[in-house]
Steps between C-alpha positions, in 0.01 A plus 500: 500500500476122544164336435583174677212406733406866500164439668607240759618683808639198685746414223752731337475880534342706226833667422842342452674702768406402855457763769688562824770239446545290812162593647268302272357177642573193280249226436139507611360829623457488883136452595475823700609703198282302259198544730564874533523540124180304448312707759626825355407404145155390611441824689609701198280309257196519728542857624698670227781751543321678786525181706879511518736776620790617289759263646280199428433618146876515459527149641261376231728651236812354660359146520577439133849645513601325824317165508673333799543769759300710747465832315325698773826655637603609151157653431524704818859601424401625156218709645727644769762585239276665239202620705195345334388240251506733200855612568615140533354403164632810322846504662791468260658155462829633636332627818303177544813288471653693791244339735629180656312201363403664172633337184417510132188287542346743749590801287344344190182409687457857627580653161242274333235628742606860437484453123160332519355782713632767264376317192152462643478870587649601165239298312230721654638816337674408174308576180229682695408867520697648790228734622250218547752277679687762706461320833626177342796693359589636843469152649737366236754777561494435873537125450793546263683784673388598850725258689816527294816601683633708211337748263352378177371714213223366275320649203142417405432564132147581380341518157258766372212343693706497821528123485815368671708343223832451677648504848879512513767541764727779381757511778605374842684705756605521862299546817436865419585561134427354160658637179241611245573640155212697346630441148487122546149518646363694204697292249340183633156661482553571130619143438176368650285758321368611839279807531541544874717400796466438870823502698527284812776463754525392861648652812652224718480735800123456484429874465372584150569874532686605182851640520613805305681259266175306446315818410774629269533167318124480452482845344792416269320190376175694462671766288680245281184293451284802420728604212438160338125492564509259794300585812631441850189405693654453843797405709425262786734461797434178686561493874458208735134561584395785271582665171529858377364616166677800347178589321285490813761679710529788250854430378372449143 
């Protein structure tokens, strides 16, 4: 990433690669665009996020990546393509680049926002007892996984006091399957000296109802962990708007 004039919007762009080749406006930003950007920034700073709809929040993000162009059409196109703000930010780089007008600068800007959101939510649960921060843990899982287009399998490792000591992605899969190997899960638990595990994976369909494969895999991990003195506390399936707990639903 170039640092040249990084905080001066009217000069060079924040990133080396310009966006939408042939569409960018050279020279001074036209007054109608500059005035719109100023009004939008003022409204956001005075009223907060609730003062701007999703497409305008996306505009604010795109201002840095595309400094000399009207970004409102691109913001609307991104929302129409992916459905909502969260799905835009969490979309894969490959899918984002398929949208006309999106280049590397836009992708990087969106991925920075995604990483920042996940890091903030993760900070609320790491090195804290899980039972006393359960709602924060669910919020983090939803932020990290609910809007992904493919399945992801994560493992939360706990110590003897049920403090979260590690959070690791174990595997990525397709839209409806992720390969999970119980032996590798338990092996990693031993390496971290974990006393307990919480499994987490998402269902891109939005429905967190477990499949027969989900149930079978969970019981295999539970059996393998139990032999080595590691407790499987729960398996969470994250849907778009809700989650399912194996423990609460009676699967464990």
